[in-house]
C-alpha positions in Angstrom: 49.2 14.0 139.0 52.6 15.5 138.1 54.3 13.1 140.2 52.6 10.4 138.4 53.8 11.6 134.8 57.2 12.4 136.1 58.4 9.3 138.0 55.8 6.4 137.0 53.8 7.1 133.7 54.3 8.6 130.4 52.0 11.7 130.0 50.9 10.2 126.8 49.6 7.0 128.0 46.1 6.4 129.6 46.7 6.6 133.4 44.7 3.6 134.7 46.0 4.2 138.3 45.0 8.0 138.5 41.6 7.2 137.1 41.0 4.7 139.7 41.9 6.8 142.4 39.8 9.7 141.2 36.8 7.2 140.9 37.1 5.9 144.4 37.6 9.5 146.0 34.6 10.5 144.1 32.4 7.4 144.9 33.5 7.8 148.7 31.9 11.4 148.9 29.1 10.5 146.8 28.1 7.8 149.4 28.9 10.3 152.1 26.7 13.0 150.5 23.8 9.9 150.6 24.7 9.2 154.3 24.1 12.8 155.3 21.1 13.2 153.4 19.5 10.3 154.8 20.6 11.4 158.3 19.1 15.0 157.6 15.5 15.0 158.8 14.6 18.3 157.2 14.9 17.0 153.8 11.6 15.4 153.0 12.3 14.0 149.6 15.9 13.8 148.3 14.9 13.4 144.8 13.4 16.8 144.6 16.9 18.3 145.0 18.7 19.2 141.9 22.2 18.1 143.6 20.6 14.4 144.6 20.5 13.6 140.8 24.0 14.9 139.9 25.4 12.7 142.9 23.4 9.7 141.9 24.6 10.1 138.4 28.3 10.4 139.9 27.8 7.4 142.0 26.8 5.2 139.2 29.6 6.3 137.0 32.3 5.8 139.4 30.8 2.8 140.8 30.7 1.2 137.5 33.8 2.5 136.0 36.4 1.8 139.1 37.3 -1.7 138.1 37.2 -0.8 134.3 39.7 2.4 135.0 41.9 0.0 137.6 42.4 -2.8 135.0 42.3 -1.3 131.7 46.1 -0.7 131.2 46.9 -4.2 132.9 44.3 -5.6 130.1 45.8 -3.6 127.2 49.1 -5.1 128.2 48.2 -8.7 127.1 47.3 -9.3 123.3 44.8 -11.9 124.4 42.9 -9.4 126.5 43.2 -6.4 124.3 40.0 -7.1 122.2 38.2 -7.6 125.6 39.8 -4.1 127.1 38.4 -2.4 124.0 35.0 -3.8 124.2 34.6 -3.0 127.7 35.1 0.2 127.5 31.6 0.4 125.7 30.2 -0.1 129.4 32.1 3.4 130.5 30.6 5.0 127.5 26.9 4.2 128.4 27.7 4.9 131.9 29.0 8.3 130.8 25.7 8.9 128.9 23.7 7.8 132.1 25.7 10.7 134.0 24.8 13.1 131.6 21.0 12.1 131.3 21.1 12.6 135.4 23.0 16.1 135.1 20.2 16.9 132.6 17.6 15.9 135.1 19.5 17.9 137.7 18.9 20.9 135.4 15.3 20.3 134.9 14.9 20.2 138.6 16.5 23.2 138.9 14.5 25.1 136.5 11.6 23.8 138.1 12.5 25.2 141.4 12.8 28.7 140.1 
């Protein structure tokens, strides 16, 4: 992050590159979680696990927003695409609300287990 802001981008700008890399890494680890959970025969129902709901929300959030993050700064650079870039940010907002709903379900599942 520091290297990016020192040599590549201004700290005041939205770092499209960093957000896209972060989303890709989170998506990789989320899919790895699903893979490992599927292979684990001791888990009868993954949806009963609280962490399953957090990872599901995170997977949806990163999968939906990866391309938004990747191309946002590029789209903002063109006047004819600027309105589209601002409007597509609503997709990000809705996916963020979904992520928070999945986290709330996780808290509910945790409370139910206790």
